[in-house]
PyMOL commands that place a pseudoatom at each C-alpha (Angstrom):
pseudoatom trace, name=CA, resn=MET, resi=1, chain=A, elem=C, hetatm=0, pos=[319.918, 33.852, 351.836]
pseudoatom trace, name=CA, resn=ARG, resi=2, chain=A, elem=C, hetatm=0, pos=[320.797, 35.929, 349.245]
pseudoatom trace, name=CA, resn=LEU, resi=3, chain=A, elem=C, hetatm=0, pos=[323.565, 34.270, 346.687]
pseudoatom trace, name=CA, resn=THR, resi=4, chain=A, elem=C, hetatm=0, pos=[327.012, 35.909, 346.434]
pseudoatom trace, name=CA, resn=VAL, resi=5, chain=A, elem=C, hetatm=0, pos=[328.212, 36.850, 343.188]
pseudoatom trace, name=CA, resn=GLY, resi=6, chain=A, elem=C, hetatm=0, pos=[330.848, 34.047, 343.202]
pseudoatom trace, name=CA, resn=THR, resi=7, chain=A, elem=C, hetatm=0, pos=[328.117, 31.458, 343.980]
pseudoatom trace, name=CA, resn=LYS, resi=8, chain=A, elem=C, hetatm=0, pos=[326.054, 32.789, 341.297]
pseudoatom trace, name=CA, resn=LEU, resi=9, chain=A, elem=C, hetatm=0, pos=[329.236, 32.775, 338.929]
pseudoatom trace, name=CA, resn=ILE, resi=10, chain=A, elem=C, hetatm=0, pos=[330.059, 28.718, 339.960]
pseudoatom trace, name=CA, resn=ALA, resi=11, chain=A, elem=C, hetatm=0, pos=[326.275, 27.997, 339.371]
pseudoatom trace, name=CA, resn=GLY, resi=12, chain=A, elem=C, hetatm=0, pos=[325.956, 29.741, 335.736]
pseudoatom trace, name=CA, resn=LEU, resi=13, chain=A, elem=C, hetatm=0, pos=[329.357, 27.754, 335.333]
pseudoatom trace, name=CA, resn=ALA, resi=14, chain=A, elem=C, hetatm=0, pos=[327.279, 24.611, 336.496]
pseudoatom trace, name=CA, resn=ILE, resi=15, chain=A, elem=C, hetatm=0, pos=[324.414, 24.946, 333.977]
pseudoatom trace, name=CA, resn=LEU, resi=16, chain=A, elem=C, hetatm=0, pos=[327.039, 25.713, 330.885]
pseudoatom trace, name=CA, resn=VAL, resi=17, chain=A, elem=C, hetatm=0, pos=[328.323, 22.120, 331.785]
pseudoatom trace, name=CA, resn=LEU, resi=18, chain=A, elem=C, hetatm=0, pos=[325.322, 20.769, 332.397]
pseudoatom trace, name=CA, resn=LEU, resi=19, chain=A, elem=C, hetatm=0, pos=[323.419, 22.020, 329.432]
pseudoatom trace, name=CA, resn=ALA, resi=20, chain=A, elem=C, hetatm=0, pos=[326.804, 20.929, 327.086]
pseudoatom trace, name=CA, resn=ALA, resi=21, chain=A, elem=C, hetatm=0, pos=[326.666, 17.269, 328.732]
pseudoatom trace, name=CA, resn=THR, resi=22, chain=A, elem=C, hetatm=0, pos=[322.945, 16.973, 327.204]
pseudoatom trace, name=CA, resn=TYR, resi=23, chain=A, elem=C, hetatm=0, pos=[323.882, 18.521, 324.174]
pseudoatom trace, name=CA, resn=TRP, resi=24, chain=A, elem=C, hetatm=0, pos=[326.300, 15.513, 324.095]
pseudoatom trace, name=CA, resn=VAL, resi=25, chain=A, elem=C, hetatm=0, pos=[324.092, 13.132, 325.329]
pseudoatom trace, name=CA, resn=LEU, resi=26, chain=A, elem=C, hetatm=0, pos=[321.827, 13.821, 322.748]
pseudoatom trace, name=CA, resn=GLN, resi=27, chain=A, elem=C, hetatm=0, pos=[324.251, 13.828, 319.900]
pseudoatom trace, name=CA, resn=ARG, resi=28, chain=A, elem=C, hetatm=0, pos=[325.911, 10.349, 320.924]
pseudoatom trace, name=CA, resn=SER, resi=29, chain=A, elem=C, hetatm=0, pos=[322.876, 8.724, 321.419]
pseudoatom trace, name=CA, resn=GLY, resi=30, chain=A, elem=C, hetatm=0, pos=[321.201, 9.506, 318.287]
pseudoatom trace, name=CA, resn=ALA, resi=31, chain=A, elem=C, hetatm=0, pos=[318.260, 11.743, 319.579]
pseudoatom trace, name=CA, resn=LEU, resi=32, chain=A, elem=C, hetatm=0, pos=[319.518, 14.564, 317.806]
pseudoatom trace, name=CA, resn=ALA, resi=33, chain=A, elem=C, hetatm=0, pos=[319.381, 13.085, 314.963]
pseudoatom trace, name=CA, resn=LEU, resi=34, chain=A, elem=C, hetatm=0, pos=[315.974, 12.232, 315.157]
pseudoatom trace, name=CA, resn=ILE, resi=35, chain=A, elem=C, hetatm=0, pos=[315.147, 15.668, 316.374]
pseudoatom trace, name=CA, resn=LEU, resi=36, chain=A, elem=C, hetatm=0, pos=[316.321, 16.647, 312.888]
pseudoatom trace, name=CA, resn=ASP, resi=37, chain=A, elem=C, hetatm=0, pos=[314.580, 13.975, 311.343]
pseudoatom trace, name=CA, resn=GLY, resi=38, chain=A, elem=C, hetatm=0, pos=[310.953, 15.394, 310.976]
pseudoatom trace, name=CA, resn=ASN, resi=39, chain=A, elem=C, hetatm=0, pos=[309.133, 11.978, 310.233]
pseudoatom trace, name=CA, resn=ALA, resi=40, chain=A, elem=C, hetatm=0, pos=[310.756, 10.080, 312.647]
pseudoatom trace, name=CA, resn=LEU, resi=41, chain=A, elem=C, hetatm=0, pos=[310.221, 12.450, 315.306]
pseudoatom trace, name=CA, resn=ARG, resi=42, chain=A, elem=C, hetatm=0, pos=[306.592, 12.780, 314.488]
pseudoatom trace, name=CA, resn=GLN, resi=43, chain=A, elem=C, hetatm=0, pos=[306.153, 8.863, 314.749]
pseudoatom trace, name=CA, resn=TRP, resi=44, chain=A, elem=C, hetatm=0, pos=[308.296, 8.890, 318.264]
pseudoatom trace, name=CA, resn=ILE, resi=45, chain=A, elem=C, hetatm=0, pos=[305.685, 11.449, 319.447]
pseudoatom trace, name=CA, resn=GLY, resi=46, chain=A, elem=C, hetatm=0, pos=[302.561, 9.704, 318.291]
pseudoatom trace, name=CA, resn=ASP, resi=47, chain=A, elem=C, hetatm=0, pos=[304.592, 6.441, 319.477]
pseudoatom trace, name=CA, resn=LEU, resi=48, chain=A, elem=C, hetatm=0, pos=[304.303, 7.977, 323.287]
pseudoatom trace, name=CA, resn=GLY, resi=49, chain=A, elem=C, hetatm=0, pos=[300.735, 8.348, 323.356]
pseudoatom trace, name=CA, resn=ILE, resi=50, chain=A, elem=C, hetatm=0, pos=[299.485, 10.573, 326.521]
pseudoatom trace, name=CA, resn=TRP, resi=51, chain=A, elem=C, hetatm=0, pos=[303.088, 11.591, 327.269]
pseudoatom trace, name=CA, resn=GLY, resi=52, chain=A, elem=C, hetatm=0, pos=[303.434, 12.896, 323.315]
pseudoatom trace, name=CA, resn=PRO, resi=53, chain=A, elem=C, hetatm=0, pos=[302.461, 16.392, 324.403]
pseudoatom trace, name=CA, resn=ILE, resi=54, chain=A, elem=C, hetatm=0, pos=[304.800, 16.631, 327.142]
pseudoatom trace, name=CA, resn=ALA, resi=55, chain=A, elem=C, hetatm=0, pos=[307.895, 15.431, 325.126]
pseudoatom trace, name=CA, resn=ILE, resi=56, chain=A, elem=C, hetatm=0, pos=[307.252, 17.965, 322.910]
pseudoatom trace, name=CA, resn=ILE, resi=57, chain=A, elem=C, hetatm=0, pos=[307.282, 20.718, 325.701]
pseudoatom trace, name=CA, resn=GLY, resi=58, chain=A, elem=C, hetatm=0, pos=[310.585, 19.413, 327.118]
pseudoatom trace, name=CA, resn=LEU, resi=59, chain=A, elem=C, hetatm=0, pos=[312.245, 19.098, 323.699]
pseudoatom trace, name=CA, resn=MET, resi=60, chain=A, elem=C, hetatm=0, pos=[311.099, 23.064, 323.035]
pseudoatom trace, name=CA, resn=THR, resi=61, chain=A, elem=C, hetatm=0, pos=[311.900, 24.054, 326.229]
pseudoatom trace, name=CA, resn=MET, resi=62, chain=A, elem=C, hetatm=0, pos=[315.283, 22.196, 326.166]
pseudoatom trace, name=CA, resn=ALA, resi=63, chain=A, elem=C, hetatm=0, pos=[315.976, 23.437, 322.572]
pseudoatom trace, name=CA, resn=ILE, resi=64, chain=A, elem=C, hetatm=0, pos=[315.948, 26.986, 323.746]
pseudoatom trace, name=CA, resn=LEU, resi=65, chain=A, elem=C, hetatm=0, pos=[317.941, 26.305, 326.901]
pseudoatom trace, name=CA, resn=ALA, resi=66, chain=A, elem=C, hetatm=0, pos=[320.499, 24.397, 324.736]
pseudoatom trace, name=CA, resn=SER, resi=67, chain=A, elem=C, hetatm=0, pos=[320.600, 27.324, 321.687]
pseudoatom trace, name=CA, resn=PRO, resi=68, chain=A, elem=C, hetatm=0, pos=[322.483, 24.453, 318.923]
pseudoatom trace, name=CA, resn=ILE, resi=69, chain=A, elem=C, hetatm=0, pos=[319.062, 22.158, 319.364]
pseudoatom trace, name=CA, resn=PRO, resi=70, chain=A, elem=C, hetatm=0, pos=[316.751, 23.388, 316.771]
pseudoatom trace, name=CA, resn=SER, resi=71, chain=A, elem=C, hetatm=0, pos=[313.412, 23.937, 317.726]
pseudoatom trace, name=CA, resn=ALA, resi=72, chain=A, elem=C, hetatm=0, pos=[311.511, 24.267, 314.589]
pseudoatom trace, name=CA, resn=PRO, resi=73, chain=A, elem=C, hetatm=0, pos=[311.665, 20.669, 313.749]
pseudoatom trace, name=CA, resn=ILE, resi=74, chain=A, elem=C, hetatm=0, pos=[309.993, 20.009, 316.893]
pseudoatom trace, name=CA, resn=ALA, resi=75, chain=A, elem=C, hetatm=0, pos=[307.519, 22.488, 316.246]
pseudoatom trace, name=CA, resn=LEU, resi=76, chain=A, elem=C, hetatm=0, pos=[306.529, 21.090, 312.740]
pseudoatom trace, name=CA, resn=ALA, resi=77, chain=A, elem=C, hetatm=0, pos=[306.246, 17.874, 314.387]
pseudoatom trace, name=CA, resn=ALA, resi=78, chain=A, elem=C, hetatm=0, pos=[304.034, 19.136, 317.027]
pseudoatom trace, name=CA, resn=GLY, resi=79, chain=A, elem=C, hetatm=0, pos=[301.548, 20.113, 314.528]
pseudoatom trace, name=CA, resn=ALA, resi=80, chain=A, elem=C, hetatm=0, pos=[301.989, 17.135, 312.163]
pseudoatom trace, name=CA, resn=ALA, resi=81, chain=A, elem=C, hetatm=0, pos=[301.245, 14.485, 315.308]
pseudoatom trace, name=CA, resn=TYR, resi=82, chain=A, elem=C, hetatm=0, pos=[298.521, 16.899, 316.661]
pseudoatom trace, name=CA, resn=GLY, resi=83, chain=A, elem=C, hetatm=0, pos=[297.103, 19.254, 314.011]
pseudoatom trace, name=CA, resn=HIS, resi=84, chain=A, elem=C, hetatm=0, pos=[297.647, 23.263, 314.126]
pseudoatom trace, name=CA, resn=THR, resi=85, chain=A, elem=C, hetatm=0, pos=[295.266, 23.551, 316.924]
pseudoatom trace, name=CA, resn=TRP, resi=86, chain=A, elem=C, hetatm=0, pos=[296.746, 21.153, 319.613]
pseudoatom trace, name=CA, resn=GLY, resi=87, chain=A, elem=C, hetatm=0, pos=[300.226, 21.686, 317.938]
pseudoatom trace, name=CA, resn=THR, resi=88, chain=A, elem=C, hetatm=0, pos=[300.219, 25.204, 318.532]
pseudoatom trace, name=CA, resn=ILE, resi=89, chain=A, elem=C, hetatm=0, pos=[299.373, 25.139, 322.444]
pseudoatom trace, name=CA, resn=TYR, resi=90, chain=A, elem=C, hetatm=0, pos=[301.836, 22.378, 323.102]
pseudoatom trace, name=CA, resn=VAL, resi=91, chain=A, elem=C, hetatm=0, pos=[304.710, 24.667, 321.075]
pseudoatom trace, name=CA, resn=LEU, resi=92, chain=A, elem=C, hetatm=0, pos=[303.903, 27.811, 322.932]
pseudoatom trace, name=CA, resn=LEU, resi=93, chain=A, elem=C, hetatm=0, pos=[303.956, 25.819, 326.458]
pseudoatom trace, name=CA, resn=GLY, resi=94, chain=A, elem=C, hetatm=0, pos=[307.372, 24.589, 325.477]
pseudoatom trace, name=CA, resn=ALA, resi=95, chain=A, elem=C, hetatm=0, pos=[308.550, 27.896, 324.008]
pseudoatom trace, name=CA, resn=GLU, resi=96, chain=A, elem=C, hetatm=0, pos=[307.177, 29.945, 327.147]
pseudoatom trace, name=CA, resn=ALA, resi=97, chain=A, elem=C, hetatm=0, pos=[308.859, 27.498, 329.196]
pseudoatom trace, name=CA, resn=GLY, resi=98, chain=A, elem=C, hetatm=0, pos=[312.462, 27.516, 327.501]
pseudoatom trace, name=CA, resn=ALA, resi=99, chain=A, elem=C, hetatm=0, pos=[312.129, 31.472, 327.206]
pseudoatom trace, name=CA, resn=LEU, resi=100, chain=A, elem=C, hetatm=0, pos=[311.309, 31.992, 331.366]
pseudoatom trace, name=CA, resn=ALA, resi=101, chain=A, elem=C, hetatm=0, pos=[314.053, 29.282, 331.943]
pseudoatom trace, name=CA, resn=ALA, resi=102, chain=A, elem=C, hetatm=0, pos=[316.690, 30.881, 329.855]
pseudoatom trace, name=CA, resn=PHE, resi=103, chain=A, elem=C, hetatm=0, pos=[315.571, 34.302, 331.051]
pseudoatom trace, name=CA, resn=GLY, resi=104, chain=A, elem=C, hetatm=0, pos=[315.917, 33.188, 334.893]
pseudoatom trace, name=CA, resn=VAL, resi=105, chain=A, elem=C, hetatm=0, pos=[319.318, 31.263, 334.506]
pseudoatom trace, name=CA, resn=ALA, resi=106, chain=A, elem=C, hetatm=0, pos=[320.670, 35.138, 333.019]
pseudoatom trace, name=CA, resn=ARG, resi=107, chain=A, elem=C, hetatm=0, pos=[319.170, 36.987, 335.329]
pseudoatom trace, name=CA, resn=LEU, resi=108, chain=A, elem=C, hetatm=0, pos=[320.332, 34.654, 338.430]
pseudoatom trace, name=CA, resn=VAL, resi=109, chain=A, elem=C, hetatm=0, pos=[323.975, 34.571, 337.369]
pseudoatom trace, name=CA, resn=GLY, resi=110, chain=A, elem=C, hetatm=0, pos=[324.593, 37.516, 335.051]
pseudoatom trace, name=CA, resn=TYR, resi=111, chain=A, elem=C, hetatm=0, pos=[322.179, 40.307, 336.108]
pseudoatom trace, name=CA, resn=ASP, resi=112, chain=A, elem=C, hetatm=0, pos=[324.491, 40.996, 339.531]
pseudoatom trace, name=CA, resn=VAL, resi=113, chain=A, elem=C, hetatm=0, pos=[327.887, 40.335, 338.105]
pseudoatom trace, name=CA, resn=LEU, resi=114, chain=A, elem=C, hetatm=0, pos=[326.484, 43.711, 335.333]
pseudoatom trace, name=CA, resn=GLN, resi=115, chain=A, elem=C, hetatm=0, pos=[325.516, 45.675, 338.151]
pseudoatom trace, name=CA, resn=ARG, resi=116, chain=A, elem=C, hetatm=0, pos=[328.463, 45.378, 339.894]
pseudoatom trace, name=CA, resn=TRP, resi=117, chain=A, elem=C, hetatm=0, pos=[330.765, 46.821, 336.894]
pseudoatom trace, name=CA, resn=PHE, resi=118, chain=A, elem=C, hetatm=0, pos=[328.371, 48.973, 335.287]
pseudoatom trace, name=CA, resn=GLY, resi=119, chain=A, elem=C, hetatm=0, pos=[325.908, 50.271, 338.584]
pseudoatom trace, name=CA, resn=ASP, resi=120, chain=A, elem=C, hetatm=0, pos=[323.684, 52.634, 337.640]
pseudoatom trace, name=CA, resn=ARG, resi=121, chain=A, elem=C, hetatm=0, pos=[324.546, 53.118, 333.945]
pseudoatom trace, name=CA, resn=LEU, resi=122, chain=A, elem=C, hetatm=0, pos=[322.905, 50.051, 333.722]
pseudoatom trace, name=CA, resn=SER, resi=123, chain=A, elem=C, hetatm=0, pos=[319.713, 50.976, 334.034]
pseudoatom trace, name=CA, resn=LEU, resi=124, chain=A, elem=C, hetatm=0, pos=[320.536, 54.135, 331.970]
pseudoatom trace, name=CA, resn=GLY, resi=125, chain=A, elem=C, hetatm=0, pos=[318.373, 55.150, 328.878]
pseudoatom trace, name=CA, resn=LEU, resi=126, chain=A, elem=C, hetatm=0, pos=[316.960, 52.241, 326.893]
pseudoatom trace, name=CA, resn=LEU, resi=127, chain=A, elem=C, hetatm=0, pos=[317.867, 49.794, 328.624]
pseudoatom trace, name=CA, resn=GLY, resi=128, chain=A, elem=C, hetatm=0, pos=[316.221, 51.565, 331.993]
pseudoatom trace, name=CA, resn=SER, resi=129, chain=A, elem=C, hetatm=0, pos=[313.087, 51.784, 329.882]
pseudoatom trace, name=CA, resn=GLN, resi=130, chain=A, elem=C, hetatm=0, pos=[310.611, 49.031, 330.664]
pseudoatom trace, name=CA, resn=ASN, resi=131, chain=A, elem=C, hetatm=0, pos=[308.377, 49.940, 328.043]
pseudoatom trace, name=CA, resn=THR, resi=132, chain=A, elem=C, hetatm=0, pos=[310.919, 50.044, 325.838]
pseudoatom trace, name=CA, resn=LEU, resi=133, chain=A, elem=C, hetatm=0, pos=[312.497, 46.789, 326.287]
pseudoatom trace, name=CA, resn=THR, resi=134, chain=A, elem=C, hetatm=0, pos=[308.921, 45.111, 326.519]
pseudoatom trace, name=CA, resn=GLY, resi=135, chain=A, elem=C, hetatm=0, pos=[308.298, 46.672, 323.325]
pseudoatom trace, name=CA, resn=ILE, resi=136, chain=A, elem=C, hetatm=0, pos=[312.234, 44.630, 322.195]
pseudoatom trace, name=CA, resn=VAL, resi=137, chain=A, elem=C, hetatm=0, pos=[311.367, 41.485, 323.305]
pseudoatom trace, name=CA, resn=PHE, resi=138, chain=A, elem=C, hetatm=0, pos=[307.770, 41.106, 321.347]
pseudoatom trace, name=CA, resn=ALA, resi=139, chain=A, elem=C, hetatm=0, pos=[309.051, 42.702, 318.224]
pseudoatom trace, name=CA, resn=SER, resi=140, chain=A, elem=C, hetatm=0, pos=[312.068, 40.058, 318.461]
pseudoatom trace, name=CA, resn=ARG, resi=141, chain=A, elem=C, hetatm=0, pos=[309.904, 37.244, 319.000]
pseudoatom trace, name=CA, resn=LEU, resi=142, chain=A, elem=C, hetatm=0, pos=[308.198, 38.305, 316.036]
pseudoatom trace, name=CA, resn=LEU, resi=143, chain=A, elem=C, hetatm=0, pos=[311.451, 38.169, 313.434]
pseudoatom trace, name=CA, resn=PRO, resi=144, chain=A, elem=C, hetatm=0, pos=[312.271, 34.399, 312.839]
pseudoatom trace, name=CA, resn=PHE, resi=145, chain=A, elem=C, hetatm=0, pos=[316.003, 35.348, 312.013]
pseudoatom trace, name=CA, resn=VAL, resi=146, chain=A, elem=C, hetatm=0, pos=[316.709, 37.112, 315.172]
pseudoatom trace, name=CA, resn=SER, resi=147, chain=A, elem=C, hetatm=0, pos=[317.585, 34.266, 317.541]
pseudoatom trace, name=CA, resn=PHE, resi=148, chain=A, elem=C, hetatm=0, pos=[315.027, 33.091, 319.944]
pseudoatom trace, name=CA, resn=ASP, resi=149, chain=A, elem=C, hetatm=0, pos=[317.546, 32.078, 322.596]
pseudoatom trace, name=CA, resn=LEU, resi=150, chain=A, elem=C, hetatm=0, pos=[319.684, 34.659, 322.539]
pseudoatom trace, name=CA, resn=ILE, resi=151, chain=A, elem=C, hetatm=0, pos=[317.200, 37.633, 323.280]
pseudoatom trace, name=CA, resn=SER, resi=152, chain=A, elem=C, hetatm=0, pos=[315.868, 35.317, 325.950]
pseudoatom trace, name=CA, resn=TYR, resi=153, chain=A, elem=C, hetatm=0, pos=[319.154, 35.000, 327.638]
pseudoatom trace, name=CA, resn=ALA, resi=154, chain=A, elem=C, hetatm=0, pos=[319.672, 38.935, 326.883]
pseudoatom trace, name=CA, resn=ALA, resi=155, chain=A, elem=C, hetatm=0, pos=[316.313, 40.167, 328.052]
pseudoatom trace, name=CA, resn=GLY, resi=156, chain=A, elem=C, hetatm=0, pos=[317.581, 38.748, 331.886]
pseudoatom trace, name=CA, resn=LEU, resi=157, chain=A, elem=C, hetatm=0, pos=[320.865, 40.937, 331.732]
pseudoatom trace, name=CA, resn=THR, resi=158, chain=A, elem=C, hetatm=0, pos=[318.371, 43.703, 331.904]
pseudoatom trace, name=CA, resn=VAL, resi=159, chain=A, elem=C, hetatm=0, pos=[316.361, 45.211, 334.068]
pseudoatom trace, name=CA, resn=LEU, resi=160, chain=A, elem=C, hetatm=0, pos=[313.064, 44.031, 332.328]
pseudoatom trace, name=CA, resn=SER, resi=161, chain=A, elem=C, hetatm=0, pos=[310.373, 42.315, 334.718]
pseudoatom trace, name=CA, resn=PHE, resi=162, chain=A, elem=C, hetatm=0, pos=[309.884, 39.159, 334.881]
pseudoatom trace, name=CA, resn=TRP, resi=163, chain=A, elem=C, hetatm=0, pos=[306.356, 39.188, 333.569]
pseudoatom trace, name=CA, resn=ARG, resi=164, chain=A, elem=C, hetatm=0, pos=[306.519, 41.686, 331.332]
pseudoatom trace, name=CA, resn=PHE, resi=165, chain=A, elem=C, hetatm=0, pos=[309.266, 39.439, 329.621]
pseudoatom trace, name=CA, resn=ALA, resi=166, chain=A, elem=C, hetatm=0, pos=[306.712, 36.677, 330.354]
pseudoatom trace, name=CA, resn=ILE, resi=167, chain=A, elem=C, hetatm=0, pos=[303.804, 38.393, 328.559]
pseudoatom trace, name=CA, resn=ALA, resi=168, chain=A, elem=C, hetatm=0, pos=[305.698, 39.701, 325.262]
pseudoatom trace, name=CA, resn=THR, resi=169, chain=A, elem=C, hetatm=0, pos=[307.264, 37.020, 324.638]
pseudoatom trace, name=CA, resn=LEU, resi=170, chain=A, elem=C, hetatm=0, pos=[303.908, 35.135, 324.971]
pseudoatom trace, name=CA, resn=ALA, resi=171, chain=A, elem=C, hetatm=0, pos=[302.373, 37.658, 322.839]
pseudoatom trace, name=CA, resn=GLY, resi=172, chain=A, elem=C, hetatm=0, pos=[304.944, 37.332, 320.267]
pseudoatom trace, name=CA, resn=ILE, resi=173, chain=A, elem=C, hetatm=0, pos=[305.435, 33.877, 319.962]
pseudoatom trace, name=CA, resn=ILE, resi=174, chain=A, elem=C, hetatm=0, pos=[301.104, 33.499, 318.944]
pseudoatom trace, name=CA, resn=PRO, resi=175, chain=A, elem=C, hetatm=0, pos=[301.904, 33.670, 315.489]
pseudoatom trace, name=CA, resn=ALA, resi=176, chain=A, elem=C, hetatm=0, pos=[304.433, 31.800, 314.199]
pseudoatom trace, name=CA, resn=SER, resi=177, chain=A, elem=C, hetatm=0, pos=[303.965, 28.999, 316.302]
pseudoatom trace, name=CA, resn=PHE, resi=178, chain=A, elem=C, hetatm=0, pos=[300.645, 28.908, 314.675]
pseudoatom trace, name=CA, resn=LEU, resi=179, chain=A, elem=C, hetatm=0, pos=[302.089, 28.987, 311.441]
pseudoatom trace, name=CA, resn=LEU, resi=180, chain=A, elem=C, hetatm=0, pos=[305.345, 25.914, 312.312]
pseudoatom trace, name=CA, resn=ALA, resi=181, chain=A, elem=C, hetatm=0, pos=[302.316, 23.831, 313.787]
pseudoatom trace, name=CA, resn=HIS, resi=182, chain=A, elem=C, hetatm=0, pos=[300.186, 24.683, 310.957]
pseudoatom trace, name=CA, resn=PHE, resi=183, chain=A, elem=C, hetatm=0, pos=[302.379, 24.218, 308.482]
pseudoatom trace, name=CA, resn=GLY, resi=184, chain=A, elem=C, hetatm=0, pos=[303.684, 20.530, 309.855]
pseudoatom trace, name=CA, resn=SER, resi=185, chain=A, elem=C, hetatm=0, pos=[299.995, 19.825, 309.895]
pseudoatom trace, name=CA, resn=GLU, resi=186, chain=A, elem=C, hetatm=0, pos=[299.525, 20.675, 306.338]
pseudoatom trace, name=CA, resn=MET, resi=187, chain=A, elem=C, hetatm=0, pos=[302.826, 18.654, 305.628]
pseudoatom trace, name=CA, resn=ALA, resi=188, chain=A, elem=C, hetatm=0, pos=[301.903, 15.606, 307.107]
pseudoatom trace, name=CA, resn=MET, resi=189, chain=A, elem=C, hetatm=0, pos=[298.744, 15.656, 304.873]
pseudoatom trace, name=CA, resn=GLY, resi=190, chain=A, elem=C, hetatm=0, pos=[300.489, 16.578, 301.734]
pseudoatom trace, name=CA, resn=GLU, resi=191, chain=A, elem=C, hetatm=0, pos=[298.658, 19.861, 300.633]
pseudoatom trace, name=CA, resn=THR, resi=192, chain=A, elem=C, hetatm=0, pos=[301.300, 22.009, 299.119]
pseudoatom trace, name=CA, resn=ASP, resi=193, chain=A, elem=C, hetatm=0, pos=[299.148, 24.782, 298.071]
pseudoatom trace, name=CA, resn=ARG, resi=194, chain=A, elem=C, hetatm=0, pos=[298.468, 25.159, 302.007]
pseudoatom trace, name=CA, resn=ILE, resi=195, chain=A, elem=C, hetatm=0, pos=[302.099, 24.799, 302.252]
pseudoatom trace, name=CA, resn=LEU, resi=196, chain=A, elem=C, hetatm=0, pos=[302.583, 27.301, 300.161]
pseudoatom trace, name=CA, resn=PHE, resi=197, chain=A, elem=C, hetatm=0, pos=[300.401, 29.519, 301.316]
pseudoatom trace, name=CA, resn=SER, resi=198, chain=A, elem=C, hetatm=0, pos=[301.802, 29.101, 305.344]
pseudoatom trace, name=CA, resn=ALA, resi=199, chain=A, elem=C, hetatm=0, pos=[305.076, 30.003, 303.880]
pseudoatom trace, name=CA, resn=LEU, resi=200, chain=A, elem=C, hetatm=0, pos=[303.910, 33.263, 302.744]
pseudoatom trace, name=CA, resn=ALA, resi=201, chain=A, elem=C, hetatm=0, pos=[302.105, 34.021, 305.934]
pseudoatom trace, name=CA, resn=VAL, resi=202, chain=A, elem=C, hetatm=0, pos=[305.669, 33.477, 307.629]
pseudoatom trace, name=CA, resn=GLY, resi=203, chain=A, elem=C, hetatm=0, pos=[306.720, 36.236, 305.259]
pseudoatom trace, name=CA, resn=ALA, resi=204, chain=A, elem=C, hetatm=0, pos=[304.222, 38.520, 305.878]
pseudoatom trace, name=CA, resn=ILE, resi=205, chain=A, elem=C, hetatm=0, pos=[304.537, 38.380, 309.868]
pseudoatom trace, name=CA, resn=THR, resi=206, chain=A, elem=C, hetatm=0, pos=[308.376, 39.374, 309.381]
pseudoatom trace, name=CA, resn=LEU, resi=207, chain=A, elem=C, hetatm=0, pos=[307.776, 42.215, 307.226]
pseudoatom trace, name=CA, resn=ILE, resi=208, chain=A, elem=C, hetatm=0, pos=[305.205, 43.727, 310.094]
pseudoatom trace, name=CA, resn=PRO, resi=209, chain=A, elem=C, hetatm=0, pos=[307.171, 45.004, 312.546]
pseudoatom trace, name=CA, resn=ILE, resi=210, chain=A, elem=C, hetatm=0, pos=[309.590, 46.155, 309.785]
pseudoatom trace, name=CA, resn=ALA, resi=211, chain=A, elem=C, hetatm=0, pos=[306.540, 48.169, 308.666]
pseudoatom trace, name=CA, resn=VAL, resi=212, chain=A, elem=C, hetatm=0, pos=[305.921, 49.555, 311.491]
pseudoatom trace, name=CA, resn=LYS, resi=213, chain=A, elem=C, hetatm=0, pos=[308.801, 50.938, 311.949]
pseudoatom trace, name=CA, resn=LEU, resi=214, chain=A, elem=C, hetatm=0, pos=[308.987, 52.454, 308.483]
pseudoatom trace, name=CA, resn=VAL, resi=215, chain=A, elem=C, hetatm=0, pos=[305.830, 54.197, 309.397]
pseudoatom trace, name=CA, resn=ARG, resi=216, chain=A, elem=C, hetatm=0, pos=[306.548, 55.469, 312.779]
pseudoatom trace, name=CA, resn=ASP, resi=217, chain=A, elem=C, hetatm=0, pos=[310.333, 56.637, 311.389]
pseudoatom trace, name=CA, resn=ARG, resi=218, chain=A, elem=C, hetatm=0, pos=[308.542, 58.369, 308.498]
pseudoatom trace, name=CA, resn=ARG, resi=219, chain=A, elem=C, hetatm=0, pos=[306.145, 60.195, 310.356]
pseudoatom trace, name=CA, resn=ASN, resi=220, chain=A, elem=C, hetatm=0, pos=[308.487, 61.101, 313.015]
pseudoatom trace, name=CA, resn=ARG, resi=221, chain=A, elem=C, hetatm=0, pos=[310.882, 62.918, 310.015]
pseudoatom trace, name=CA, resn=LYS, resi=222, chain=A, elem=C, hetatm=0, pos=[307.635, 65.030, 308.613]
pseudoatom trace, name=CA, resn=ASN, resi=223, chain=A, elem=C, hetatm=0, pos=[306.932, 66.346, 312.068]
pseudoatom trace, name=CA, resn=GLN, resi=224, chain=A, elem=C, hetatm=0, pos=[310.531, 67.570, 312.660]
pseudoatom trace, name=CA, resn=GLU, resi=225, chain=A, elem=C, hetatm=0, pos=[309.932, 69.206, 309.219]
pseudoatom trace, name=CA, resn=CYS, resi=226, chain=A, elem=C, hetatm=0, pos=[307.012, 70.373, 310.053]
pseudoatom trace, name=CA, resn=LYS, resi=227, chain=A, elem=C, hetatm=0, pos=[308.860, 72.317, 313.182]
for i in range(1, 227): cmd.bond("trace and resi %d" % i, "trace and resi %d" % (i + 1))
show_as sticks, trace
zoom trace
């Protein structure tokens, strides 16, 4: 049975209320303070035993759905508790699950509303190109200063297919996930030299898409001058 636009709007409002209530409970219960305290979070995850990885995945998912909850401390704690390899895997699973959930919520709630307002104009130009949208999502995942949560929700409002979004997100978050987990692992061992190297690596990854764009623009300008 196809849901009406009104039903989807009600569902969207209910989801927003649920996320806001979750954030309020986390704040009032002290759980949010625990997330912000790296050492305490690592200890708590370690005390959970085999449930620790599930807690990391769940926290990462929640941090993306409820944007005010920071995800970086969770990723660092994952690396500190499980090392850079398994820590990366758990961070990847949680980030991907959160991104897909945010994408799904936006697609369910907002896409039909925008389609009703803008009609075919929603699919024109860059917003109608699957390849362009896939590239935008992938590039945004490489830039730590671009909101991961916002891009996930915004992508659900476009014509981008679910599987393209999933693949672009997974490919794009691998470097940052590894570096954050590795950073957390080195912090736990007190390796200051390696921490500095990890920070520089994060900066280098940030510059990759910018450098690619500059090279592409320069090449395009030369081609136009040749004509």
